[in-house]
N, C-alpha and C positions, 0 to 999 in steps of 0.2 A: 812810636812803630807805626809806618807810614802800611796802610793797609793796599789788595788790590784794588778795590770800589775809588781811594783815592787817587789813584795814579789815573784811573777811564775816566774822573770826573776831571783831572787835573785835564786831558787831553780831549778833554771833551769841543773843544770849536775848533781842533784841528778835523773831526771825523766826516765832515764834509769835502775836505780838498783830498783826505786820503781816500776815497771813495770815487772820488775824479780822476784821483790822480792812477788809482787800479784800473777805474775804465779804460782811459786813454791810454795805459801801457799793452791792456789784453787786446784793445782794437791797434795796435800798433804792429804787435805781434799777429795777430791774425792776416793783414795787410802785405808783413813780414814773409809769410809762408804761402798766400793767396798771387802776388804779381810774378816773382819768378816762376811758380805755375803757367799762369797764365801766358807769360812769356812763349815758354819752352810751345802750350797749344799754338799759339801765335806762328813758331818757327814751325813746326811742325804742317800747317796746315799750307804752311807757305812753300814747304818745298816736298809738299804733296805724299807725305807720310801720313797715317793714319793717326787720328785722336785715339785717348786714352780711353777703357772700354767703358769707363762712366759719364764719359762727355754726352754719346752720341742718344742716349734717351733722354736726356738733357733738352738735347737741340730738340725734337720731333717735338 
């Protein structure tokens, strides 16, 4: 019978690439959220509308 430790040992060579893959996917998700927000803020500035309340203290 196969134990859980045997399964972990079998997949040990793939741990590094899996951590890299998870990190890359997380970064892409953050970019996926940040880019539309940044574009919206740029459009607000170009159309003379106020920035979101969070940004002015950060820009001082």
